C-alpha positions as CSV (number, residue, x, y, z in Angstrom):
1,M,83.9,-60.9,-29.6
2,M,80.7,-61.2,-28.1
3,F,80.0,-58.0,-29.0
4,S,81.1,-58.2,-32.6
5,L,78.8,-61.6,-33.1
6,V,75.5,-59.7,-31.6
7,S,76.2,-56.9,-34.1
8,R,76.8,-58.6,-36.7
9,M,73.7,-61.0,-36.5
10,S,72.0,-57.4,-36.2
11,V,73.1,-55.8,-39.3
12,L,72.5,-59.3,-41.5
13,A,68.9,-58.8,-40.0
14,C,68.6,-55.9,-41.0
15,A,70.2,-55.8,-44.5
16,L,68.1,-58.9,-45.5
17,G,64.5,-57.8,-44.1
18,I,64.2,-59.8,-41.0
19,V,62.8,-59.6,-37.9
20,L,65.2,-61.5,-35.6
21,I,63.3,-61.5,-32.3
22,S,66.8,-63.5,-30.9
23,S,69.2,-61.3,-31.7
24,D,70.8,-61.0,-28.3
25,V,73.3,-63.9,-27.9
26,S,75.0,-62.4,-25.1
27,G,73.6,-65.1,-23.0
28,Q,74.3,-68.4,-25.4
29,K,76.5,-71.1,-23.7
30,S,79.0,-70.3,-26.0
31,T,80.6,-68.3,-29.3
32,S,80.3,-71.4,-31.2
33,E,76.5,-71.6,-30.3
34,A,76.3,-68.0,-31.5
35,K,77.9,-68.5,-34.7
36,R,75.6,-71.4,-35.6
37,K,72.9,-68.8,-35.2
38,I,74.5,-66.7,-37.5
39,A,75.2,-69.5,-40.1
40,A,71.4,-70.8,-39.9
41,L,70.2,-66.9,-40.1
42,V,72.2,-66.2,-43.2
43,K,71.2,-69.4,-44.6
44,I,67.4,-68.9,-43.9
45,A,67.4,-65.2,-45.5
46,A,69.7,-66.2,-48.6
47,L,67.0,-69.4,-49.2
48,V,63.8,-67.3,-48.6
49,S,65.1,-64.4,-50.9
50,A,66.1,-66.8,-53.9
51,V,62.1,-67.7,-54.4
52,D,60.1,-65.1,-56.2
53,G,57.4,-63.6,-53.9
54,A,58.4,-65.8,-50.4
55,E,57.8,-64.4,-47.4
56,A,58.9,-66.8,-44.3
57,A,58.2,-66.9,-40.4
58,V,60.4,-69.5,-38.6
59,A,60.5,-70.8,-34.8
60,F,62.8,-73.2,-33.4
61,S,63.1,-74.1,-29.8
62,D,66.0,-76.9,-28.8
63,P,65.1,-77.8,-25.0
64,Q,68.2,-80.1,-24.9
65,T,70.5,-77.3,-25.4
66,G,68.7,-74.0,-24.6
67,A,69.0,-72.9,-28.7
68,E,66.3,-70.5,-29.7
69,L,66.2,-68.9,-33.4
70,L,62.7,-66.6,-34.2
71,I,62.9,-64.8,-37.5
72,N,59.5,-63.1,-38.4
73,A,58.6,-65.3,-35.2
74,D,55.4,-62.5,-34.7
75,T,54.1,-62.3,-37.9
76,D,50.5,-63.0,-38.3
77,F,50.0,-65.9,-41.2
78,H,46.5,-67.4,-42.1
79,A,46.7,-70.3,-40.1
80,A,45.5,-72.8,-42.5
81,S,45.5,-76.5,-41.4
82,T,48.3,-75.8,-38.8
83,M,44.9,-75.0,-36.7
84,K,43.7,-78.6,-36.4
85,V,46.7,-78.9,-33.3
86,P,44.4,-76.7,-31.1
87,V,41.4,-78.2,-32.0
88,M,42.9,-81.8,-30.7
89,M,44.5,-80.4,-27.7
90,E,41.5,-79.0,-26.5
91,I,39.5,-82.5,-27.6
92,F,41.8,-84.5,-25.0
93,R,41.3,-81.8,-22.4
94,Q,37.9,-82.4,-22.2
95,A,38.3,-86.5,-22.6
96,R,40.6,-85.9,-19.3
97,K,37.8,-84.0,-17.8
98,S,35.4,-86.6,-19.0
99,K,33.5,-83.8,-21.3
100,L,33.5,-86.1,-24.2
101,S,35.1,-89.6,-25.1
102,L,37.7,-90.6,-28.0
103,D,34.9,-93.5,-28.2
104,E,31.9,-91.6,-28.5
105,K,29.9,-92.3,-31.8
106,I,29.5,-88.7,-33.6
107,T,27.1,-88.7,-36.8
108,V,29.2,-87.6,-39.6
109,R,26.8,-84.5,-41.7
110,N,28.2,-82.2,-44.2
111,E,26.5,-78.9,-43.2
112,F,27.6,-75.9,-41.2
113,Q,26.9,-72.3,-39.8
114,S,28.7,-69.4,-41.1
115,I,29.7,-67.4,-37.7
116,V,28.4,-64.3,-39.9
117,D,25.1,-64.7,-39.8
118,K,24.6,-68.7,-39.1
119,S,23.7,-69.3,-42.9
120,A,23.7,-73.0,-44.1
121,Y,27.2,-74.0,-46.2
122,K,28.4,-77.2,-47.2
123,L,32.1,-78.6,-47.7
124,T,32.9,-80.2,-51.0
125,P,35.0,-83.7,-51.6
126,E,37.2,-82.1,-54.5
127,D,38.4,-79.1,-52.2
128,D,39.4,-81.6,-48.9
129,S,42.4,-83.6,-49.3
130,E,40.5,-86.7,-47.5
131,Q,37.4,-87.7,-49.1
132,S,36.8,-91.1,-47.8
133,L,34.4,-89.3,-45.1
134,Y,32.3,-87.7,-47.4
135,G,30.9,-91.3,-48.4
136,R,29.8,-92.2,-44.6
137,V,27.4,-88.9,-44.0
138,G,24.2,-90.3,-41.9
139,E,26.8,-92.8,-40.5
140,T,28.3,-92.7,-37.0
141,V,31.9,-92.6,-36.6
142,P,34.2,-92.7,-33.0
143,L,35.5,-89.3,-32.4
144,G,39.0,-90.6,-32.2
145,E,39.0,-91.6,-35.6
146,L,37.3,-88.2,-37.1
147,M,40.5,-86.7,-34.9
148,R,42.7,-89.2,-36.4
149,L,41.7,-88.4,-39.8
150,M,41.4,-84.4,-38.9
151,I,45.2,-84.7,-38.5
152,T,46.8,-87.2,-40.4
153,E,44.9,-86.8,-43.6
154,S,43.7,-83.2,-42.9
155,S,40.3,-83.8,-43.2
156,N,38.3,-80.4,-43.5
157,L,34.9,-82.2,-43.0
158,A,36.0,-84.4,-39.5
159,T,37.7,-80.5,-38.7
160,N,34.2,-78.9,-38.7
161,I,32.3,-81.4,-37.2
162,L,34.9,-81.6,-34.2
163,I,35.5,-77.9,-34.0
164,E,31.6,-77.4,-33.3
165,R,31.7,-80.0,-31.0
166,V,34.5,-78.8,-28.7
167,T,33.8,-75.2,-29.5
168,P,36.1,-72.0,-31.2
169,A,35.8,-71.2,-27.7
170,R,37.5,-73.7,-25.6
171,V,39.9,-74.1,-28.1
172,M,40.9,-70.5,-27.8
173,E,40.6,-70.8,-23.3
174,L,43.2,-73.2,-23.8
175,M,45.6,-71.7,-26.2
176,R,45.8,-68.8,-23.8
177,D,46.4,-70.8,-21.2
178,L,49.5,-72.3,-22.9
179,G,50.4,-68.6,-23.5
180,A,49.6,-68.6,-27.2
181,K,49.0,-65.0,-27.0
182,D,47.9,-64.4,-31.0
183,I,46.4,-67.3,-32.7
184,R,43.3,-67.2,-33.6
185,V,40.9,-70.1,-33.6
186,R,37.8,-68.6,-35.2
187,R,35.8,-71.5,-37.4
188,G,35.7,-74.3,-39.2
189,V,37.0,-74.8,-42.8
190,E,35.6,-73.0,-46.0
191,D,33.3,-70.4,-44.1
192,E,33.3,-68.0,-47.1
193,K,31.3,-65.6,-45.6
194,A,33.9,-65.3,-42.7
195,Y,36.8,-65.4,-45.0
196,E,35.5,-62.5,-47.0
197,K,35.1,-60.4,-44.0
198,G,38.7,-61.3,-42.3
199,L,37.5,-63.6,-39.9
200,N,39.8,-66.1,-40.3
201,N,42.0,-68.4,-38.6
202,T,45.5,-66.9,-37.5
203,T,48.8,-68.0,-36.4
204,T,52.2,-66.6,-35.5
205,A,55.2,-69.1,-35.8
206,R,56.2,-68.2,-32.4
207,D,52.8,-69.5,-30.9
208,L,53.2,-72.7,-32.9
209,M,55.9,-73.5,-31.4
210,I,54.6,-72.7,-28.0
211,V,51.5,-74.5,-28.3
212,L,53.9,-77.8,-29.8
213,S,56.2,-77.5,-26.9
214,P,54.5,-79.0,-24.2
215,I,53.3,-81.9,-26.4
216,A,57.2,-82.8,-27.3
217,G,57.8,-82.0,-23.3
218,R,55.4,-84.6,-22.8
219,R,53.3,-81.8,-20.4
220,A,50.1,-81.0,-22.3
221,V,46.9,-82.6,-20.9
222,S,49.3,-85.5,-19.2
223,A,52.3,-87.6,-20.0
224,E,49.6,-90.2,-21.7
225,A,47.8,-87.7,-23.9
226,S,51.3,-85.8,-25.2
227,D,52.2,-89.5,-26.2
228,E,49.0,-90.2,-28.0
229,M,49.6,-86.8,-29.8
230,I,52.9,-87.5,-30.8
231,R,51.5,-90.7,-32.7
232,I,48.6,-89.1,-34.0
233,L,51.0,-86.6,-35.6
234,S,53.7,-88.8,-36.7
235,A,51.4,-90.6,-38.6
236,Q,51.1,-87.4,-41.0
237,K,50.4,-88.3,-44.7
238,F,52.3,-85.6,-46.2
239,K,55.7,-85.0,-45.5
240,E,57.0,-82.8,-48.4
241,G,57.9,-80.0,-45.5
242,I,60.1,-80.2,-42.5
243,P,60.8,-84.1,-42.6
244,A,61.7,-84.3,-46.3
245,G,64.7,-81.7,-45.2
246,L,66.0,-84.3,-42.6
247,P,67.6,-87.9,-42.3
248,A,66.0,-91.1,-42.7
249,T,66.3,-91.7,-39.3
250,A,64.6,-88.5,-37.8
251,R,61.0,-88.9,-36.8
252,V,58.9,-85.7,-37.5
253,A,55.4,-85.5,-35.1
254,H,54.1,-82.4,-37.3
255,K,51.2,-80.6,-39.0
256,T,51.0,-79.3,-42.6
257,G,48.7,-76.4,-43.6
258,S,48.2,-75.1,-47.4
259,I,45.8,-72.9,-49.0
260,T,46.5,-70.7,-52.3
261,K,50.0,-69.3,-51.7
262,I,50.1,-70.6,-48.1
263,R,52.2,-73.5,-47.2
264,H,53.1,-74.3,-43.9
265,D,55.1,-77.3,-41.6
266,A,54.9,-77.2,-37.5
267,G,56.7,-80.4,-36.0
268,I,58.3,-82.0,-33.3
269,V,61.5,-83.6,-34.4
270,F,63.2,-86.8,-33.0
271,L,66.4,-87.7,-33.8
272,P,67.7,-91.1,-32.5
273,H,71.2,-89.7,-31.7
274,R,69.5,-86.9,-29.0
275,K,67.8,-87.2,-25.4
276,K,65.2,-84.4,-26.6
277,P,63.4,-83.3,-29.1
278,Y,63.6,-79.8,-30.9
279,V,60.2,-78.1,-32.0
280,L,60.4,-76.3,-35.6
281,V,57.5,-74.3,-37.3
282,V,58.2,-72.9,-40.8
283,L,55.1,-70.4,-41.9
284,T,55.3,-69.5,-45.6
285,R,53.5,-67.2,-48.1
286,G,53.1,-65.6,-51.6
287,I,54.5,-68.5,-53.1
288,T,52.7,-69.4,-56.2
289,D,54.3,-73.0,-57.0
290,A,53.2,-75.4,-53.9
291,K,56.3,-77.5,-54.6
292,R,58.9,-74.9,-54.4
293,A,57.5,-73.8,-51.3
294,D,57.4,-77.5,-49.6
295,Q,60.9,-77.3,-50.5
296,L,61.8,-74.0,-49.0
297,I,60.2,-75.6,-46.0
298,A,62.4,-78.5,-46.7
299,D,65.8,-76.5,-47.2
300,I,64.8,-74.3,-43.7
301,S,64.4,-77.5,-42.3
302,R,67.8,-78.8,-43.5
303,T,69.3,-75.6,-42.1
304,I,68.1,-75.9,-38.6
305,Y,69.7,-79.5,-38.6
306,D,72.8,-78.7,-40.2
307,N,73.6,-75.9,-37.4
308,L,72.2,-78.1,-34.7
309,E,74.5,-78.9,-31.5
310,K,75.3,-82.7,-32.3
């Protein structure tokens, strides 16, 4: 019976054009768990195939049951604003080592250097989801407030200020220490010269899952730092993705990301009837309609929820 389940999953993955990483279910706790994984795979494949031009990657990990589902999990995607989570984690790591303080005052400025040739560039409020910070250029703002704006409002201006403060090299060092091998945090936002040369921030669904898992388990930097990161991520303003597919009782600590034809959501899902949260990452590209992309993420989120071992 188990062999037939493994075979069926592999055949379905090939037929639907999906690279299913965790296709070996021989070590699953039960046949019912394997069936749940197959049901989720089939439903997710159908959801993606129903959207013109859509590509998607999914990484799901449930520490409560040990269940995991990885679909196209090692495919590189433009990271968009999901790269702001690694920046936040590095801020907390440096604060832990007393290399910075969340209370330190940082001058707000809007001039940055391209990683290509050090030439100056600026951000425009119209292309940023948070605009109030532009009116505070020249003022000093607590680092912790900039970090909050970077995550909850996805402020690009705050991000560029902070990534220069902690440096991409340090962020990458942390990512490698965590075991995230493929994620790349190279630069700030809107560095057009770097974009034209393909020097982008990139990620895989697997690596974002690896990054979020220690936060979910209260092992990232410290238990206290993890709790604070969860609190900040839970205050996320944009809720059209993973949260939209869940019951109102769910709490989601997450970070979205979006640029043209790219919509992502990566989060930690807390449910009142379960002892441990699970981690879900959904990356999408190729979808022209942003609302349709958000709906796909929400539908995948609902599919994972429906197939949980309650």
